[in-house]
Every structure is written in C-alpha cells, then in structure tokens.
C-alpha positions as CSV (number, residue, x, y, z in Angstrom):
1,M,2.6,-65.7,18.9
2,S,1.7,-68.6,21.1
3,P,-1.0,-68.5,23.8
4,N,1.8,-68.7,26.4
5,D,3.6,-65.8,24.9
6,V,0.4,-63.7,24.9
7,A,-0.3,-64.6,28.5
8,S,3.2,-63.8,29.6
9,L,3.2,-60.4,27.8
10,L,-0.3,-59.5,29.1
11,L,0.9,-60.1,32.6
12,R,3.5,-57.4,32.1
13,L,1.1,-54.8,30.8
14,S,-1.3,-52.6,32.7
15,E,-4.8,-51.8,31.7
16,R,-3.6,-48.4,30.6
17,D,-0.8,-50.0,28.5
18,L,-3.5,-52.1,26.7
19,A,-5.7,-49.1,26.3
20,V,-2.9,-47.2,24.6
21,L,-2.3,-50.2,22.2
22,E,-6.0,-50.4,21.5
23,S,-6.1,-46.7,20.6
24,L,-3.3,-47.1,18.2
25,R,-5.0,-50.1,16.7
26,A,-8.2,-48.1,16.2
27,H,-6.6,-44.9,14.9
28,R,-3.5,-46.3,13.2
29,L,-1.5,-43.3,14.1
30,L,-1.5,-41.0,17.1
31,G,0.7,-38.2,18.2
32,T,2.2,-38.1,21.7
33,A,-0.1,-35.3,22.8
34,Q,-3.1,-37.2,21.6
35,I,-2.2,-40.3,23.6
36,R,-1.6,-38.1,26.6
37,R,-5.1,-36.5,26.2
38,L,-6.7,-39.9,25.8
39,H,-5.0,-41.9,28.5
40,F,-3.1,-39.5,30.8
41,A,-5.5,-36.7,31.4
42,E,-6.1,-37.5,35.0
43,G,-3.8,-38.0,38.0
44,H,-1.1,-35.5,37.1
45,A,-0.6,-32.1,38.6
46,T,0.5,-30.4,35.3
47,V,0.5,-31.1,31.6
48,T,4.2,-31.3,31.8
49,A,4.0,-34.1,34.3
50,A,1.4,-35.9,32.2
51,S,3.6,-35.5,29.1
52,G,6.5,-37.0,31.0
53,A,4.5,-40.0,32.1
54,T,3.2,-40.5,28.6
55,M,6.7,-40.7,27.2
56,R,7.9,-43.0,29.9
57,V,5.1,-45.5,29.1
58,L,5.6,-45.2,25.3
59,V,9.3,-45.7,25.6
60,R,8.7,-48.8,27.7
61,L,6.2,-50.2,25.2
62,E,8.6,-49.4,22.4
63,S,11.4,-51.4,24.2
64,H,9.1,-54.5,24.1
65,G,8.5,-54.0,20.4
66,L,4.8,-53.1,21.0
67,V,4.8,-49.6,19.5
68,A,7.1,-47.7,17.1
69,R,7.7,-44.1,16.4
70,L,7.7,-42.7,12.8
71,T,10.9,-41.4,11.4
72,R,9.3,-38.0,10.5
73,R,8.1,-35.7,13.3
74,I,5.1,-33.5,13.0
75,G,6.5,-29.9,13.4
76,G,10.1,-30.9,12.8
77,V,12.8,-31.7,15.3
78,R,12.1,-28.7,17.4
79,S,8.6,-30.0,18.3
80,G,10.2,-32.4,20.8
81,S,8.3,-35.3,22.1
82,S,5.0,-33.7,21.2
83,G,5.9,-34.1,17.5
84,I,6.5,-37.8,17.7
85,V,3.9,-39.9,15.9
86,W,3.3,-43.5,17.1
87,Q,1.9,-46.7,15.5
88,L,1.7,-50.3,16.5
89,A,4.9,-52.3,16.0
90,S,5.0,-55.9,14.9
91,T,4.8,-57.5,18.4
92,G,1.9,-55.1,19.4
93,E,0.1,-56.0,16.2
94,R,0.5,-59.7,16.8
95,L,-0.6,-59.4,20.4
96,L,-3.8,-57.6,19.7
97,R,-4.5,-59.8,16.7
98,T,-4.3,-62.8,19.0
99,V,-6.3,-61.2,21.7
100,H,-9.1,-60.3,19.2
101,G,-9.0,-63.7,17.6
102,E,-8.1,-62.3,14.2
103,K,-5.9,-64.0,11.6
104,K,-5.4,-61.3,9.0
105,R,-2.2,-59.5,9.6
106,R,-2.0,-55.7,9.4
107,R,1.2,-54.4,8.0
108,Y,2.6,-51.2,9.6
109,V,5.1,-49.3,7.5
110,E,6.3,-45.7,7.4
111,P,3.3,-43.9,5.9
112,S,3.4,-40.9,3.5
113,L,3.3,-37.4,4.9
114,A,-0.2,-36.9,3.4
115,F,-1.5,-40.1,4.9
116,T,0.0,-39.1,8.3
117,A,-1.5,-35.7,8.3
118,H,-5.0,-36.9,7.4
119,T,-4.9,-39.8,9.8
120,L,-3.9,-37.5,12.7
121,A,-6.6,-35.0,11.7
122,V,-9.2,-37.7,11.9
123,A,-7.8,-38.9,15.2
124,E,-7.9,-35.3,16.6
125,L,-11.6,-35.2,16.0
126,A,-12.1,-38.5,17.8
127,V,-9.9,-37.3,20.7
128,Q,-12.0,-34.1,21.0
129,L,-15.2,-36.2,21.2
130,H,-13.7,-38.2,24.1
131,E,-12.6,-34.9,25.8
132,Y,-16.1,-33.4,25.5
133,A,-17.5,-36.6,27.0
134,G,-15.0,-36.4,29.8
135,Q,-16.1,-32.8,30.5
136,G,-19.7,-33.9,30.6
137,A,-20.7,-31.8,27.6
138,I,-21.9,-34.9,25.8
139,E,-22.3,-38.6,26.3
140,L,-20.2,-40.5,23.8
141,L,-22.1,-43.7,23.0
142,S,-20.1,-44.9,20.1
143,V,-17.1,-44.1,17.9
144,E,-16.2,-46.1,14.9
145,T,-12.9,-45.6,13.0
146,E,-11.9,-46.9,9.5
147,P,-12.7,-49.4,8.3
148,S,-15.3,-50.3,10.9
149,C,-17.3,-47.2,10.0
150,W,-17.5,-48.0,6.3
151,R,-20.9,-49.1,5.0
152,S,-21.6,-51.2,1.9
153,F,-24.9,-51.0,0.0
154,V,-26.5,-51.8,-3.3
155,N,-26.8,-48.7,-5.5
156,P,-29.7,-47.9,-7.9
157,H,-27.7,-49.7,-10.7
158,G,-27.7,-52.9,-8.7
159,T,-24.0,-52.9,-8.0
160,L,-22.3,-53.0,-4.6
161,E,-20.9,-49.7,-3.5
162,W,-18.9,-48.6,-0.4
163,L,-19.4,-45.5,1.6
164,K,-16.1,-44.7,3.5
165,P,-16.5,-42.0,6.1
166,D,-13.5,-41.0,8.3
167,L,-15.5,-41.4,11.5
168,Y,-18.9,-42.5,12.7
169,A,-20.1,-41.4,16.1
170,V,-23.2,-41.4,18.2
171,T,-23.5,-38.8,20.9
172,A,-26.2,-38.1,23.4
173,S,-27.4,-35.0,25.3
174,G,-30.2,-35.4,27.8
175,D,-32.7,-37.9,26.4
176,Y,-31.7,-37.5,22.7
177,E,-29.1,-39.0,20.4
178,D,-27.2,-37.5,17.5
179,H,-25.6,-39.6,14.8
180,W,-22.6,-38.3,12.8
181,F,-20.7,-39.3,9.7
182,I,-17.6,-37.1,10.0
183,E,-15.1,-36.2,7.2
184,A,-11.8,-34.6,8.1
185,D,-11.1,-32.2,5.2
186,R,-7.6,-30.8,4.8
187,A,-8.4,-28.6,1.8
188,T,-6.2,-30.9,-0.4
189,E,-9.0,-32.1,-2.7
190,H,-11.0,-30.1,-5.3
191,P,-14.5,-29.3,-4.1
192,T,-15.9,-31.5,-6.9
193,V,-14.5,-34.5,-5.1
194,V,-16.5,-33.6,-2.0
195,V,-19.6,-33.2,-4.1
196,R,-19.1,-36.7,-5.5
197,K,-18.8,-38.1,-2.0
198,A,-21.9,-36.2,-1.0
199,K,-23.8,-38.0,-3.7
200,T,-22.5,-41.3,-2.4
201,Y,-23.9,-40.4,1.0
202,Q,-27.2,-39.6,-0.7
203,R,-27.3,-43.0,-2.4
204,Y,-26.7,-44.7,0.9
205,A,-29.4,-42.6,2.6
206,A,-31.8,-43.6,-0.2
207,T,-31.5,-47.3,0.8
208,G,-33.1,-46.5,4.1
209,A,-30.8,-49.0,5.8
210,H,-29.4,-46.7,8.5
211,Q,-32.8,-45.2,9.1
212,A,-34.5,-48.6,9.5
213,R,-32.0,-49.5,12.2
214,H,-31.6,-46.2,14.0
215,G,-34.6,-44.1,13.2
216,L,-32.7,-41.3,11.4
217,F,-29.8,-40.7,9.0
218,P,-26.6,-39.2,10.5
219,A,-25.6,-35.6,10.1
220,V,-22.9,-35.7,7.4
221,T,-20.3,-33.2,8.5
222,W,-17.1,-32.0,6.8
223,V,-14.7,-30.4,9.2
224,V,-12.5,-28.0,7.3
225,P,-9.3,-26.0,8.2
226,D,-10.7,-22.4,7.8
227,V,-13.6,-20.2,6.8
228,A,-12.4,-19.9,3.2
229,R,-12.5,-23.7,2.7
230,R,-15.9,-23.8,4.4
231,G,-17.2,-21.2,1.9
232,A,-15.8,-23.1,-1.1
233,L,-17.4,-26.4,-0.1
234,E,-20.7,-24.8,0.8
235,A,-20.7,-23.1,-2.6
236,A,-19.9,-26.3,-4.4
237,L,-22.6,-28.3,-2.6
238,S,-25.2,-25.6,-3.1
239,A,-24.4,-25.2,-6.8
240,E,-24.9,-28.9,-7.5
241,T,-28.6,-29.5,-8.3
242,G,-28.4,-33.2,-7.4
243,V,-27.3,-32.5,-3.8
244,Q,-29.7,-32.3,-0.9
245,P,-28.2,-29.6,1.2
246,E,-30.2,-30.6,4.4
247,L,-28.1,-33.7,4.7
248,F,-24.8,-31.9,4.9
249,R,-22.9,-29.6,7.2
250,V,-19.6,-27.9,6.8
251,V,-17.8,-26.5,9.9
252,T,-14.3,-25.3,10.6
253,V,-12.1,-27.1,13.1
254,D,-12.9,-24.3,15.6
255,E,-16.6,-24.8,15.2
256,F,-16.6,-28.6,15.6
257,G,-16.9,-28.6,19.3
258,K,-19.9,-26.2,19.3
259,L,-21.6,-28.4,16.7
260,V,-21.3,-31.7,18.5
261,T,-22.2,-30.2,21.9
262,G,-25.3,-28.5,20.5
263,D,-24.1,-24.9,20.8
264,H,-23.9,-24.2,17.1
265,P,-26.7,-22.9,14.7
266,D,-26.2,-26.0,12.5
267,A,-26.4,-28.5,15.3
268,P,-28.8,-31.3,14.5
269,A,-32.3,-31.0,15.8
270,D,-33.3,-33.6,18.4
271,V,-35.3,-36.0,16.2
272,T,-34.6,-39.4,17.6
273,G,-36.7,-39.2,20.7
274,P,-35.7,-40.9,24.0
275,P,-33.3,-43.8,23.4
C-alpha cells in the first residue's frame, strides 16, 4: 500500500472508524456487541440504536476490505448480528501496518472454534476494564494484549524463557495503582497446566525485573467460568508445594469486576504508594 493509497483511505475514515480498526488489531477478534460497548456506548438513546449504528459502520468498513466477519457465528444463526465475530481484513491489516511503520505482515485466517472462544473471552475482560473506567469505578492506565504483554526472562538454568499472559493491565483507584497479569480460563485445560504456568510466573517474579521497574509484582489472576472451576484451580495451586499462593488469585467471571474495582476480599492491597 503506497503512501498515497494510505492517505486517500485515511481521509475517508473517521476517528471512530480508526479506533474500531485499532481495537481489532489489538484483540485479533471482537464480537459485534463488544465493538458496540467499546466504541458506540455514548450518543445513542437505546442499545438497539447503538447496535444498529455499530453494524452500519462495520458493514461500511467491510465494503472497503478493512474488516471481515468470520463464517461461524457465536450462538448460531439465531444470535443475529450480535453473534458475528469480526477481524481485520487484508486491506485493514495493510493500512494499520503502514500507519504503524511495521513491515511484518499478520495473516488473518478463519480461526478454530477453540481459538475464537478463548480470544473473545480475553477480549471480554479487556472490554469490562474499559467499561469500569468509563463508569468512574477505576482509572485504566494501561492495557496490553498479546503479544505485547508477553515477557522474556532468563530462568535459573540460564536459558531464555517466555511468560505469556492473556492480558496485562494497570488500574488506579485514588492515589494507588494495581498491576494485573490476567488469564482467561475456560476450564478446557487440566489444573496441572495452570500449576505449571503459575511456576513460570514465579520464575519471572524471582528475576525482580518487574519489581525493579514498577515497585511491585502484578496480581496474577485466573478468571474462570464458575465456582466449581475456581475450587479445582485453588485446590491444585494449594496442593503444589512449589507454588507461592500469595502471588495468585482465582475468581469467577462474575467476581472479576469486584476484584478490579477493589470490592472483593481478594482485591490487592494498596502497596505501590502514590504514583
């Protein structure tokens, strides 16, 4: 895409159009309702009106080859437009790659059902963070998605290792900050897999890299579908002698909001001091 092509296309796009494209770039996949909640929450009398405006914008972006809908809908055909899942299309990918000065091309193909479900679950947690910020419950200072939120470090054996959270976020309430590594758990993995990842977090914490830069280590939080899964992960983490339980929290999707807004018994204590 030439500079002239980019300039011409940008002139036809509004700030909200570009914001929608950037959100798809960050999250890889978003449902129609998630896009509505992120970018069409204000200026509409009803949710129905906001949903209609969302679809009109998405269809227009789709006509320019900027976004594409997945073949499979979440919830089936009866879900209507709310079940449509969107990703960047080739022209949208090239446009943002040029805008950001990147050379490496990202390929967008029809993902598997498991990948789609997990990606949307992670995106949902990020959308909720933005909503809590919009409501004034928190200040959202930073949200990093994959792969920006990944961290590399040298483990005790002297080899390079990667920590791959689903999300990294920094929130603030009053004069204090909370840092979060967030894992969207869909109860599809054996609890031993979670225990292994918990140990990876511990190895990264042992390097002191994050603490040296930010003054604390993030609250590592698994967000799970239900109470039964929460109990299974808590039991697995408690039973493993090599795990430091104070580093980890397990909450259900219904408890996530109370945790990040500080209205939950497992909410992090304010330990960073004034920013």
